N, C-alpha and C positions, 0 to 999 in steps of 0.2 A: 504494499500500499504506500502510495505517495501523497504529499501535500504540495500543491503548487500555489504560490501566492502572486498575485498580479496587483501592482499599484496603479490605480487610475486616478489621474490628476485632472481636475477641471479648473479652468479660468473663466469666470463669469463677470463680464462687464457690470458695474453697479452705477446707478444713477437715479434720476427721478422716476424712471420707469425701468425696472428690471427686464431685459429682453427675454423673449421666449426662446425655446431650444433651437428652433429653426433659424434665429437671428444670430447665434453665436458662431463666429468664424471658426471653421475647422470641426464643428461639432459632429458632422456627419462623416468626417474622415476616419479611415481605419487606422492611419498613422498617428498615434498619440503624441510622440515626441517625448523627450526627457522632461521638458517643462510643463507638459500637460496638453490636454485639449483645450483649444480656444486661444486666440491670439491676445496678448496683453494689450489692452488699451483702455483709456479712461482711468477709472478707479476700480480695478478688478477685485473680485473675492476669489481666493484660491481654496480648493477643497482637495483633499486626498483621501481616497478609500482603498484600503488593502483587503483585497478579496482572496480568501484562501479556500481552495477546493481540494478535496480529498478523494483519492480513487486509484484505480489500476491503469496502467498504460494501455493506450489504444494500441493494438498489434500492427496497425498499418502506419499510423502517424508517430507513434512513440510519445504522444501527448497524454497528460492527464486531463487537460482541457485546452481547446484552441483559445489563445489569449484574446483573439478578436471577439470571441463569443463572450467573454467576460467583459470586455470594454462595451460591447453593444448592450449587454444587460444593465450595466451601470448607467449608460446613456439613456436607456429606455425608461428605467424605473426611478432613478434618483435625479437626473438632470431636470426633467420637468418639475419634479417636487421642489427642487431648490430654486428654480427660476419663477415659479408660480406662487411659492408660499414662504420664501425665505425671509421676507420682510414682515410677515405676519407675527405679532407678539404671541399669539396662541400656539405657534408651532414650536416643539422642543426637538432637540436631536434624537432623544429616545423614541418620541412619537413618530418622527419622519422615518428614521431608520427601521423601526419595527414594523411599520406598515409596508415598507418596500422589500423587507428581507424575504418573505415567502414568495413574492413575484419574481424576485432576482433567482431564487433557488428553482422555481419552476422554469424559468427561461434557460437555465443551465442544465436542466434535466436531472437534477438531484446532485448530490455530492458537495454541496456548499457547506464548508465547515464554519466559517466566521467571516464577518465584515468588520473590519476595524476603521473607524472614521477619525482622522486626524483633525480635530476641530481647530487646534492651533498646533505649532510644532512641539508644544509641551502638554497638551491635554488631548486625550483620545477617548473614544467610546467604542467598545467591541461588542457585537451581538452574534448569536448563533441561532439558527432556526430551531424552534421548540420541537422536541421530539414527542412521541405519543405518551411517554411517561415522565417528561420533564417540562416544568413550567417555564415560560419565557423568562430569560435573565439577561443582564448586561454586565460588562466589566468596564468600569471607569478607572483610567489611569492619569496621573499628573506628576510632572516632574518637578523637584525642588533641588536646591543646593544649599550646601553649608561648608564653611571652611574650618578645618581643624587640623591640629598636629598630633602625632602619635610616635611612639617608639616601639618597634618589635623586640622584645627582650623577655626571654623566659627565665625567671629566677631559678628554675630547677636545673638549669644549663650552666656550664662554666662560661666566663667571659669569652674564651676562645671559641667554644661551641657556638655561642650566640652569634659572634661575628662570622663564623663559617656558614652558619644557617641563614642569617638574615642580611648579611653584607651591609651595605650602606644604610639600610632600614633600621640598623641597630645603632646608629649614631646616638651617642649619650644625650645630646641636646634635642633629639626628636627631629621630625621633618614634616612638612605640611602637605595637605591635599585640598583641592576644591572638590569635594564629594557631590555627586548627583545621585539623588534617590528617586525611585519611581514606584509608589505603591500601586497595587492592582486590587480594586475592591469589586466583588461580585454582588449585584443588587438585583432583586426581583423587579419585573416590569408588569405593570398593570396599565394597558392602554398607553397614554402619552405621559403618565405620571412617573416621577422618579422618587423613591423614598430616601435616597441618599445622593447628594449631589457633589460636584467638584468643590463647591463652596465648603461643604462639610469636610470633605477630605483635606482641604487646605487649612482649615481651622484646627482639626485635629493634628495634622503633621507639625504644625508650628508649635503647638503646645506641648506635644510629647516627644518630639524628636528634634526640630530645629532649635528651639529655645534651650534644650538640654545640651546639645553637642556644638552649636555654632560657635565659633571663635574660642574653642576650648583646647586645652591639651588633654587629649582623651585619657592617658595614663595617670594624669595628675589631678584633673578637675572632675572627673566622673566616677561614680561608684561602679558603674557597668564594666569599666575597663581599667580600674585602678588596680595597683599592685596588691596581691593578697587575695581579696575575694573576687576580683574582676577577671575577665578573659582577655587574651591577647586581642588588641584592636586590629586584627586583619580585616580585609574587605569581607571575607566570608563570615566572621563574627559580628561585624557592624551590621551586616544584613540580617542576621538572626536576631540580634539584640533589638534592632529597629522593628523587626516583625513582632517580637514578643511584647514591645511597648505599644505598638499600634493596634494590634488585633483586639485587645480587650476594650480599648477606647472606641473602636469602630462598633463593636457589639453593644457597648453601653449606649452609644448615640442612636443606633438603629439596630434592634435585634435581628431584623431580617436581612441585614447586609453582613458580608463576610470578607475579611481581608484574605485574598487568595495567595498573594506573594508580595515580596518587596525585592527590587533590584537595586544594587548599589554600585555605582561606577567610582572606582578610586582614580583612574585616569580614563581617557577616551579609548583605551586599548585594553582595560581589565576591569571586569564587573563581576559581581556574584548575585545569584538570585536564590532567595530562601522563602518558602520551600522550593526546591527546583528539581 
């Protein structure tokens, strides 16, 4: 079994009157281009949808899905909704994507695993078709950052062993990172309503993670990573500690919501997800 993911990017000119699908340049073109469908002009709105399809390879084409079919399904079901209703205050991302999802799945002939809508480069909404035994749900994600210093040093090891194991990360004065964290919260969906929002996620992350760790020396200023009772502040442990702090806060705010995982980036090349 394979999963194929296609990113469909749409550029929609915005103005006093949002144009219809037929008025968007290149909207009917099969060639999406790296920058997306639709020429940038005026004050455009940019949308990205990551469409994941799961299935076996077609024995003739070697495809899980023809990507042009994915593009066409998004154009047919999401572009008219965005151009016709995006300016309405009554429209929510959960409602719009939830309505379009079964129709996209039908156009693709099944096998739709999930659609992830990048509402901004840092906020996303992911939804999967509801199965016969599963209620409709969504996963909301948001990225945050905090600056902190740490030292990787295990007191159970000798100084020489620590230097050999951790190298520069064992520097006695510590060193710093600009950490990026991305929690993923699963929420139930009932029509267009959302029981737990990005605003809730932002508030909880600030209170239980960012205020605790931002501009701190993790080994010195925090109980979670302090010498003695704390754990080593590796990116793996930072992800788990962040999860353990945020999960009960999410459940207390909304019992129907559940923290699925947290991803922490130590650099743009190294990240850890827990649970993963």
